MIDOSE-1310 file (N, C-alpha, C; in nm, 2 decimals, decimal comma, always signed):
residues 225
xxxx	-10,34/+6,89/-3,78/-10,32/+6,96/-3,91/-10,30/+6,86/-4,02; -10,37/+6,87/-4,13/-10,35/+6,78/-4,24/-10,22/+6,80/-4,31; -10,14/+6,69/-4,33/-10,01/+6,70/-4,38/-10,01/+6,66/-4,53; -9,95/+6,74/-4,62/-9,95/+6,72/-4,76/-9,80/+6,72/-4,80
xxxx	-9,76/+6,61/-4,87/-9,62/+6,60/-4,92/-9,63/+6,64/-5,07; -9,55/+6,75/-5,11/-9,55/+6,80/-5,24/-9,41/+6,76/-5,30; -9,41/+6,68/-5,41/-9,29/+6,64/-5,48/-9,29/+6,71/-5,61; -9,22/+6,82/-5,63/-9,22/+6,90/-5,75/-9,09/+6,97/-5,77
xxxx	-9,03/+6,95/-5,88/-8,89/+7,00/-5,90/-8,89/+7,15/-5,95; -9,00/+7,20/-5,99/-9,01/+7,34/-6,03/-9,03/+7,43/-5,91; -8,93/+7,51/-5,87/-8,94/+7,59/-5,75/-9,06/+7,68/-5,74; -9,08/+7,75/-5,86/-9,19/+7,85/-5,86/-9,32/+7,79/-5,84
xxxx	-9,34/+7,68/-5,91/-9,47/+7,60/-5,90/-9,49/+7,55/-5,76; -9,38/+7,50/-5,70/-9,39/+7,44/-5,57/-9,42/+7,55/-5,46; -9,36/+7,67/-5,48/-9,38/+7,78/-5,39/-9,53/+7,83/-5,40; -9,58/+7,83/-5,52/-9,72/+7,88/-5,53/-9,82/+7,78/-5,47
xxxx	-9,80/+7,65/-5,49/-9,88/+7,55/-5,43/-9,87/+7,55/-5,28; -9,75/+7,55/-5,23/-9,72/+7,55/-5,09/-9,79/+7,67/-5,02; -9,78/+7,78/-5,08/-9,84/+7,90/-5,02/-9,99/+7,89/-5,01; -10,05/+7,84/-5,11/-10,20/+7,83/-5,11/-10,24/+7,73/-5,01
xxxx	-10,17/+7,61/-5,01/-10,21/+7,51/-4,91/-10,19/+7,55/-4,77; -10,08/+7,62/-4,74/-10,06/+7,67/-4,61/-10,16/+7,77/-4,57; -10,20/+7,86/-4,66/-10,31/+7,96/-4,63/-10,44/+7,89/-4,59; -10,46/+7,77/-4,64/-10,58/+7,70/-4,61/-10,57/+7,60/-4,50
xxxx	-10,46/+7,61/-4,43/-10,45/+7,53/-4,30/-10,38/+7,40/-4,31; -10,32/+7,37/-4,43/-10,24/+7,25/-4,45/-10,10/+7,26/-4,40; -10,04/+7,15/-4,35/-9,90/+7,15/-4,33/-9,83/+7,09/-4,45; -9,74/+7,16/-4,51/-9,68/+7,12/-4,64/-9,53/+7,08/-4,62
xxxx	-9,49/+6,97/-4,67/-9,36/+6,93/-4,68/-9,32/+6,92/-4,83; -9,21/+6,98/-4,87/-9,17/+6,99/-5,01/-9,04/+6,91/-5,04; -9,04/+6,84/-5,15/-8,92/+6,78/-5,20/-8,91/+6,80/-5,35; -8,79/+6,83/-5,39/-8,77/+6,86/-5,54/-8,71/+6,75/-5,61
xxxx	-8,69/+6,63/-5,54/-8,62/+6,52/-5,60/-8,70/+6,39/-5,58; -8,70/+6,31/-5,68/-8,78/+6,19/-5,67/-8,74/+6,09/-5,56; -8,61/+6,07/-5,55/-8,56/+5,97/-5,45/-8,58/+6,03/-5,31; -8,55/+6,16/-5,29/-8,58/+6,22/-5,16/-8,73/+6,22/-5,13
xxxx	-8,81/+6,24/-5,23/-8,95/+6,24/-5,21/-9,01/+6,11/-5,17; -8,96/+6,00/-5,23/-9,00/+5,87/-5,19/-8,96/+5,84/-5,04; -8,84/+5,88/-5,00/-8,80/+5,87/-4,86/-8,89/+5,94/-4,77; -8,93/+6,06/-4,80/-9,02/+6,14/-4,72/-9,16/+6,08/-4,71
xxxx	-9,20/+6,02/-4,82/-9,33/+5,96/-4,83/-9,34/+5,84/-4,73; -9,23/+5,77/-4,72/-9,22/+5,66/-4,63/-9,21/+5,70/-4,48; -9,13/+5,80/-4,46/-9,10/+5,84/-4,32/-9,21/+5,93/-4,26; -9,26/+6,02/-4,34/-9,36/+6,12/-4,29/-9,50/+6,07/-4,28
xxxx	-9,53/+5,97/-4,37/-9,67/+5,92/-4,38/-9,77/+6,04/-4,39; -9,76/+6,12/-4,50/-9,86/+6,23/-4,51/-10,00/+6,18/-4,53; -10,09/+6,28/-4,52/-10,24/+6,25/-4,54/-10,27/+6,24/-4,69; -10,19/+6,32/-4,77/-10,21/+6,32/-4,91/-10,08/+6,36/-4,98
xxxx	-10,06/+6,33/-5,11/-9,94/+6,36/-5,18/-9,98/+6,43/-5,31; -9,89/+6,52/-5,35/-9,90/+6,58/-5,49/-9,76/+6,55/-5,55; -9,77/+6,47/-5,66/-9,64/+6,42/-5,72/-9,63/+6,46/-5,87; -9,53/+6,53/-5,90/-9,50/+6,57/-6,04/-9,47/+6,44/-6,12
xxxx	-9,51/+6,44/-6,25/-9,49/+6,32/-6,33/-9,34/+6,30/-6,37; -9,27/+6,41/-6,40/-9,13/+6,41/-6,44/-9,04/+6,47/-6,33; -8,95/+6,39/-6,27/-8,87/+6,44/-6,16/-8,73/+6,40/-6,18; -8,63/+6,47/-6,12/-8,49/+6,42/-6,12/-8,48/+6,31/-6,02
xxxx	-8,39/+6,22/-6,04/-8,37/+6,11/-5,95/-8,46/+5,99/-5,96; -8,59/+6,01/-5,97/-8,68/+5,90/-5,98/-8,81/+5,96/-6,04; -8,87/+5,90/-6,14/-8,99/+5,94/-6,20/-9,11/+5,93/-6,10; -9,20/+6,03/-6,12/-9,31/+6,03/-6,02/-9,40/+5,91/-6,02
xxxx	-9,42/+5,85/-6,14/-9,50/+5,72/-6,14/-9,43/+5,61/-6,08; -9,30/+5,61/-6,08/-9,22/+5,50/-6,01/-9,23/+5,52/-5,86; -9,24/+5,64/-5,82/-9,26/+5,67/-5,67/-9,39/+5,61/-5,63; -9,50/+5,64/-5,71/-9,63/+5,59/-5,67/-9,64/+5,44/-5,68
xxxx	-9,59/+5,38/-5,79/-9,59/+5,24/-5,80/-9,52/+5,17/-5,68; -9,41/+5,22/-5,64/-9,33/+5,17/-5,53/-9,41/+5,17/-5,40; -9,47/+5,28/-5,38/-9,56/+5,30/-5,26/-9,67/+5,20/-5,26; -9,74/+5,19/-5,37/-9,85/+5,10/-5,38/-9,81/+4,95/-5,36
xxxx	-9,69/+4,92/-5,41/-9,64/+4,78/-5,39/-9,61/+4,76/-5,24; -9,58/+4,86/-5,17/-9,56/+4,86/-5,03/-9,68/+4,87/-4,95; -9,80/+4,86/-5,02/-9,93/+4,88/-4,95/-9,95/+5,01/-4,89; -9,89/+5,12/-4,94/-9,91/+5,25/-4,89/-10,03/+5,31/-4,97
xxxx	-10,14/+5,34/-4,91/-10,26/+5,38/-4,99/-10,29/+5,53/-4,97; -10,19/+5,61/-4,94/-10,20/+5,76/-4,93/-10,25/+5,81/-5,06; -10,36/+5,89/-5,06/-10,41/+5,94/-5,19/-10,31/+6,03/-5,26; -10,30/+6,02/-5,39/-10,20/+6,09/-5,47/-10,26/+6,16/-5,58
xxxx	-10,23/+6,29/-5,59/-10,27/+6,37/-5,71/-10,14/+6,38/-5,80; -10,15/+6,34/-5,92/-10,04/+6,34/-6,02/-10,04/+6,47/-6,10; -9,93/+6,54/-6,10/-9,92/+6,66/-6,19/-9,83/+6,63/-6,31; -9,87/+6,68/-6,43/-9,79/+6,66/-6,54/-9,82/+6,75/-6,65
xxxx	-9,71/+6,78/-6,73/-9,72/+6,86/-6,85/-9,77/+6,77/-6,97; -9,77/+6,64/-6,94/-9,81/+6,55/-7,05/-9,96/+6,53/-7,03; -10,04/+6,59/-7,13/-10,18/+6,59/-7,12/-10,25/+6,49/-7,21; -10,18/+6,40/-7,28/-10,24/+6,31/-7,37/-10,32/+6,20/-7,29
xxxx	-10,43/+6,15/-7,35/-10,51/+6,05/-7,27/-10,43/+5,93/-7,23; -10,33/+5,88/-7,31/-10,25/+5,77/-7,27/-10,17/+5,80/-7,15; -10,12/+5,92/-7,14/-10,04/+5,96/-7,02/-10,12/+5,97/-6,90; -10,24/+6,02/-6,91/-10,33/+6,03/-6,79/-10,37/+5,89/-6,75
xxxx	-10,40/+5,80/-6,84/-10,44/+5,66/-6,81/-10,33/+5,59/-6,74; -10,21/+5,61/-6,79/-10,09/+5,54/-6,73/-10,07/+5,59/-6,59; -10,09/+5,72/-6,57/-10,07/+5,77/-6,43/-10,17/+5,71/-6,33; -10,29/+5,69/-6,38/-10,40/+5,64/-6,29/-10,38/+5,49/-6,27
xxxx	-10,33/+5,42/-6,38/-10,31/+5,28/-6,36/-10,19/+5,25/-6,27; -10,10/+5,34/-6,27/-9,98/+5,31/-6,18/-10,01/+5,34/-6,03; -10,13/+5,38/-6,00/-10,17/+5,40/-5,86/-10,21/+5,54/-5,83; -10,20/+5,64/-5,92/-10,25/+5,77/-5,89/-10,40/+5,78/-5,87
xxxx	-10,44/+5,86/-5,78/-10,59/+5,87/-5,75/-10,65/+5,98/-5,84; -10,58/+6,08/-5,88/-10,63/+6,19/-5,96/-10,51/+6,24/-6,05; -10,55/+6,32/-6,15/-10,45/+6,36/-6,25/-10,48/+6,50/-6,29; -10,38/+6,59/-6,28/-10,41/+6,73/-6,32/-10,30/+6,77/-6,42
xxxx	-10,34/+6,83/-6,53/-10,24/+6,86/-6,64/-10,20/+7,01/-6,62; -10,07/+7,03/-6,64/-10,02/+7,17/-6,63/-10,04/+7,24/-6,77; -10,07/+7,37/-6,77/-10,08/+7,45/-6,65/-10,22/+7,44/-6,59; -10,23/+7,47/-6,46/-10,36/+7,45/-6,39/-10,38/+7,57/-6,30
xxxx	-10,51/+7,58/-6,26/-10,54/+7,68/-6,15/-10,52/+7,62/-6,02; -10,45/+7,69/-5,93/-10,42/+7,63/-5,80/-10,55/+7,61/-5,72; -10,65/+7,69/-5,74/-10,78/+7,66/-5,67/-10,84/+7,53/-5,71; -10,82/+7,49/-5,83/-10,86/+7,35/-5,88/-10,78/+7,25/-5,81
xxxx	-10,65/+7,27/-5,80/-10,57/+7,17/-5,73/-10,61/+7,15/-5,59; -10,64/+7,26/-5,52/-10,68/+7,26/-5,38/-10,81/+7,18/-5,37; -10,91/+7,21/-5,46/-11,04/+7,14/-5,46/-11,02/+6,99/-5,48; -10,93/+6,95/-5,57/-10,91/+6,81/-5,59/-10,84/+6,74/-5,47
xxxx	-10,75/+6,81/-5,40/-10,69/+6,75/-5,28/-10,79/+6,73/-5,17; -10,88/+6,83/-5,16/-10,98/+6,82/-5,06/-11,08/+6,71/-5,09; -11,11/+6,69/-5,22/-11,19/+6,58/-5,26/-11,13/+6,44/-5,22; -11,00/+6,43/-5,25/-10,93/+6,31/-5,22/-10,93/+6,28/-5,07
xxxx	-10,92/+6,38/-4,99/-10,91/+6,36/-4,85/-11,05/+6,33/-4,79; -11,16/+6,36/-4,86/-11,29/+6,33/-4,82/-11,33/+6,19/-4,85; -11,25/+6,12/-4,93/-11,29/+5,98/-4,96/-11,27/+5,90/-4,84; -11,36/+5,80/-4,82/-11,34/+5,71/-4,70/-11,22/+5,63/-4,72
xxxx	-11,15/+5,62/-4,60/-11,02/+5,54/-4,60/-11,06/+5,39/-4,61; -11,00/+5,33/-4,71/-11,03/+5,18/-4,73/-10,96/+5,10/-4,62; -11,02/+4,99/-4,59/-10,97/+4,91/-4,48/-10,83/+4,85/-4,53; -10,75/+4,80/-4,43/-10,62/+4,76/-4,46/-10,61/+4,61/-4,47
xxxx	-10,72/+4,54/-4,49/-10,71/+4,39/-4,50/-10,63/+4,35/-4,62; -10,56/+4,24/-4,61/-10,49/+4,19/-4,73/-10,57/+4,09/-4,81; -10,68/+4,04/-4,75/-10,77/+3,95/-4,82/-10,91/+4,00/-4,80; -10,98/+4,01/-4,91/-11,12/+4,05/-4,91/-11,21/+3,92/-4,94
xxxx	-11,32/+3,91/-4,87/-11,41/+3,80/-4,90/-11,56/+3,85/-4,91; -11,62/+3,79/-5,01/-11,77/+3,82/-5,03/-11,83/+3,69/-5,08; -11,91/+3,63/-5,00/-11,97/+3,50/-5,03/-11,86/+3,40/-5,06; -11,86/+3,34/-5,18/-11,76/+3,24/-5,21/-11,64/+3,30/-5,28
xxxx	-11,64/+3,43/-5,30/-11,52/+3,50/-5,36/-11,42/+3,54/-5,26; -11,29/+3,52/-5,29/-11,18/+3,56/-5,21/-11,08/+3,63/-5,30; -11,04/+3,75/-5,26/-10,95/+3,84/-5,33/-10,83/+3,87/-5,24; -10,71/+3,83/-5,29/-10,58/+3,85/-5,22/-10,52/+3,98/-5,27
xxxx	-10,51/+4,09/-5,19/-10,46/+4,21/-5,24/-10,31/+4,21/-5,26; -10,24/+4,13/-5,19/-10,09/+4,12/-5,20/-10,05/+4,03/-5,32; -10,11/+3,91/-5,32/-10,07/+3,82/-5,43/-10,15/+3,86/-5,56; -10,25/+3,94/-5,55/-10,33/+3,99/-5,67/-10,39/+3,87/-5,73
xxxx	-10,45/+3,78/-5,65/-10,52/+3,66/-5,70/-10,66/+3,66/-5,65; -10,75/+3,59/-5,73/-10,89/+3,58/-5,70/-10,94/+3,44/-5,71; -11,02/+3,40/-5,62/-11,07/+3,26/-5,62/-11,22/+3,27/-5,59; -11,30/+3,18/-5,66/-11,44/+3,15/-5,62/-11,44/+3,01/-5,58
xxxx	-11,45/+2,99/-5,45/-11,44/+2,85/-5,40/-11,30/+2,80/-5,43; -11,29/+2,69/-5,50/-11,16/+2,63/-5,53/-11,11/+2,67/-5,67; -11,20/+2,75/-5,74/-11,16/+2,79/-5,88/-11,09/+2,92/-5,88; -10,97/+2,92/-5,95/-10,90/+3,04/-5,96/-10,95/+3,13/-6,08
xxxx	-10,96/+3,26/-6,06/-11,01/+3,35/-6,16/-10,90/+3,44/-6,21; -10,87/+3,44/-6,33/-10,76/+3,52/-6,39/-10,82/+3,65/-6,44; -10,78/+3,77/-6,38/-10,83/+3,90/-6,41/-10,73/+3,99/-6,46; -10,77/+4,08/-6,55/-10,68/+4,19/-6,60/-10,68/+4,29/-6,49
xxxx	-10,58/+4,38/-6,49/-10,57/+4,48/-6,38/-10,69/+4,56/-6,35; -10,76/+4,61/-6,46/-10,88/+4,69/-6,44/-10,99/+4,61/-6,39; -11,00/+4,48/-6,43/-11,10/+4,39/-6,38/-11,08/+4,36/-6,23; -10,95/+4,35/-6,19/-10,92/+4,33/-6,05/-10,96/+4,44/-5,97
xxxx	-10,93/+4,57/-6,01/-10,97/+4,69/-5,94/-11,12/+4,70/-5,93; -11,19/+4,67/-6,04/-11,34/+4,67/-6,04/-11,40/+4,57/-5,94; -11,35/+4,45/-5,94/-11,40/+4,35/-5,85/-11,36/+4,39/-5,70; -11,24/+4,44/-5,68/-11,20/+4,49/-5,55/-11,30/+4,59/-5,50
xxxx	-11,33/+4,69/-5,58/-11,42/+4,80/-5,54/-11,56/+4,74/-5,51; -11,61/+4,64/-5,59/-11,74/+4,59/-5,56/-11,74/+4,50/-5,44; -11,63/+4,43/-5,41/-11,63/+4,34/-5,29/-11,62/+4,43/-5,17; -11,56/+4,54/-5,17/-11,56/+4,63/-5,05/-11,70/+4,69/-5,03
xxxx	-11,79/+4,68/-5,13/-11,92/+4,74/-5,11/-12,02/+4,63/-5,16; -12,00/+4,51/-5,12/-12,09/+4,40/-5,16/-12,23/+4,43/-5,10; -12,33/+4,38/-5,18/-12,47/+4,40/-5,15/-12,52/+4,55/-5,15; -12,44/+4,63/-5,21/-12,48/+4,77/-5,23/-12,49/+4,80/-5,38
xxxx	-12,59/+4,89/-5,41/-12,61/+4,93/-5,55/-12,50/+5,03/-5,59; -12,43/+5,00/-5,69/-12,32/+5,08/-5,74/-12,36/+5,14/-5,88; -12,37/+5,27/-5,89/-12,41/+5,33/-6,02/-12,29/+5,33/-6,11; -12,33/+5,35/-6,24/-12,22/+5,36/-6,34/-12,13/+5,49/-6,31
xxxx	-12,20/+5,59/-6,26/-12,12/+5,72/-6,23/-12,02/+5,69/-6,12; -12,07/+5,62/-6,01/-11,98/+5,58/-5,90/-11,86/+5,50/-5,95; -11,88/+5,40/-6,04/-11,78/+5,32/-6,09/-11,68/+5,39/-6,18; -11,73/+5,48/-6,26/-11,64/+5,56/-6,35/-11,55/+5,65/-6,26
xxxx	-11,61/+5,71/-6,16/-11,53/+5,80/-6,07/-11,42/+5,72/-5,99; -11,47/+5,61/-5,93/-11,38/+5,54/-5,83/-11,28/+5,44/-5,90; -11,33/+5,38/-6,00/-11,24/+5,27/-6,07/-11,16/+5,33/-6,18; -11,23/+5,42/-6,26/-11,16/+5,48/-6,37/-11,11/+5,62/-6,35
xxxx	-11,15/+5,68/-6,23/-11,10/+5,81/-6,19/-11,15/+5,92/-6,28; -11,27/+5,90/-6,35/-11,33/+6,01/-6,42/-11,39/+6,11/-6,33; -11,38/+6,24/-6,36/-11,44/+6,35/-6,28/-11,57/+6,40/-6,34; -11,61/+6,33/-6,45/-11,73/+6,36/-6,51/-11,79/+6,23/-6,57
xxxx	-11,91/+6,23/-6,61/-11,98/+6,11/-6,66/-11,99/+6,12/-6,81; -11,89/+6,05/-6,88/-11,89/+6,06/-7,02/-12,00/+5,97/-7,08; -12,04/+5,99/-7,20/-12,13/+5,90/-7,27/-12,05/+5,78/-7,32; -12,05/+5,67/-7,25/-11,97/+5,56/-7,28/-12,03/+5,43/-7,22
xxxx	-12,00/+5,32/-7,29/-12,04/+5,19/-7,24/-11,93/+5,12/-7,17; -11,82/+5,19/-7,13/-11,70/+5,14/-7,07/-11,73/+5,05/-6,95; -11,82/+5,09/-6,86/-11,85/+5,01/-6,74/-11,92/+4,88/-6,78; -12,02/+4,89/-6,88/-12,09/+4,77/-6,92/-12,00/+4,67/-6,98
xxxx	-11,91/+4,71/-7,07/-11,82/+4,62/-7,13/-11,73/+4,55/-7,03; -11,67/+4,62/-6,94/-11,58/+4,56/-6,84/-11,67/+4,47/-6,74; -11,79/+4,52/-6,71/-11,87/+4,44/-6,62/-11,91/+4,31/-6,69; -11,94/+4,31/-6,82/-11,97/+4,19/-6,89/-11,86/+4,09/-6,89
xxxx	-11,74/+4,14/-6,91/-11,62/+4,05/-6,90/-11,60/+3,99/-6,76; -11,61/+4,08/-6,66/-11,60/+4,03/-6,53/-11,70/+3,93/-6,49; -11,82/+3,96/-6,52/-11,93/+3,86/-6,49/-11,91/+3,73/-6,56; -11,86/+3,73/-6,68/-11,83/+3,60/-6,75/-11,72/+3,52/-6,68
xxxx	-11,63/+3,59/-6,61/-11,52/+3,52/-6,54/-11,57/+3,48/-6,40; -11,65/+3,56/-6,33/-11,69/+3,53/-6,20/-11,81/+3,43/-6,19; -11,90/+3,45/-6,28/-12,03/+3,37/-6,28/-12,02/+3,26/-6,39; -11,98/+3,14/-6,36/-11,97/+3,04/-6,46/-12,11/+2,97/-6,47
xxxx	-12,14/+2,91/-6,58/-12,26/+2,83/-6,60/-12,28/+2,73/-6,49; -12,39/+2,73/-6,43/-12,42/+2,63/-6,32/-12,39/+2,69/-6,18; -12,32/+2,81/-6,17/-12,29/+2,87/-6,04/-12,40/+2,97/-6,02; -12,43/+3,00/-5,89/-12,52/+3,10/-5,85/-12,47/+3,24/-5,90
xxxx	-12,55/+3,32/-5,96/-12,51/+3,45/-6,01/-12,48/+3,54/-5,89; -12,36/+3,61/-5,90/-12,32/+3,70/-5,79/-12,33/+3,85/-5,84; -12,29/+3,87/-5,97/-12,29/+4,01/-6,02/-12,43/+4,03/-6,09; -12,50/+4,13/-6,04/-12,64/+4,15/-6,10/-12,65/+4,29/-6,16
xxxx	-12,71/+4,30/-6,27/-12,74/+4,43/-6,34/-12,88/+4,48/-6,29; -12,88/+4,59/-6,23/-13,01/+4,65/-6,19/-13,05/+4,75/-6,30; -13,14/+4,71/-6,38/-13,18/+4,79/-6,50/-13,20/+4,94/-6,47; -13,13/+5,02/-6,54/-13,15/+5,17/-6,53/-13,08/+5,23/-6,40
xxxx	-13,02/+5,14/-6,32/-12,96/+5,19/-6,20/-12,81/+5,17/-6,18; -12,77/+5,04/-6,20/-12,63/+5,01/-6,19/-12,61/+4,86/-6,16; -12,52/+4,82/-6,07/-12,48/+4,69/-6,05/-12,47/+4,66/-5,90; -12,49/+4,53/-5,87/-12,47/+4,48/-5,73/-12,40/+4,35/-5,73
xxxx	-12,30/+4,34/-5,64/-12,23/+4,21/-5,61/-12,30/+4,15/-5,49; -12,38/+4,05/-5,51/-12,46/+3,99/-5,40/-12,38/+3,87/-5,34; -12,37/+3,88/-5,21/-12,30/+3,77/-5,14/-12,39/+3,65/-5,12; -12,52/+3,67/-5,12/-12,61/+3,56/-5,10/-12,69/+3,53/-5,23
x	-12,68/+3,41/-5,27/-12,75/+3,37/-5,40/-12,90/+3,37/-5,38
């Protein structure tokens, strides 16, 4: 049975979510306090988590950030009454996998949890390698050969995603969903701007090009020049 940890301090909301999840065959563990919730996340090792943004004891984003620093990659859906773009972005940058603003329809929450559980489980390596690139997930460092590459957090996540799928065509829609956590495809050049900056840092003049733009399709990180 799939286990979901729900960390939510509003009893009525928690009861509604728990009832719906249970009806759909999930095993639900509930905590109303941030500190207790973090302890349960560590001890129970749930398959997915639903974490409220504002909690007594410990903020929901602090819980997520702590788990990510401990290399716990359990998918997390963040709940919050804070619906501003900056709040959503902060929640995702702190390690949340999806973000749902209150009030919400419980059926949508269920659908989002099911979607998170369908995502392939990423490997647990602490170091990724693709050609001459080496990315250390613990130290958060990147090297190409002997050269150190300094990346911003979003660039690091983008390169990590590409290295896990090297030599595969990655569409802009895929990158927006997996790296930026968009659930729709907005009209934006966000991917192209970040990819341009990343390529500038990864592919120096005189080096074999690794990041390739496939016109009209997307991008590929090629391990063989």
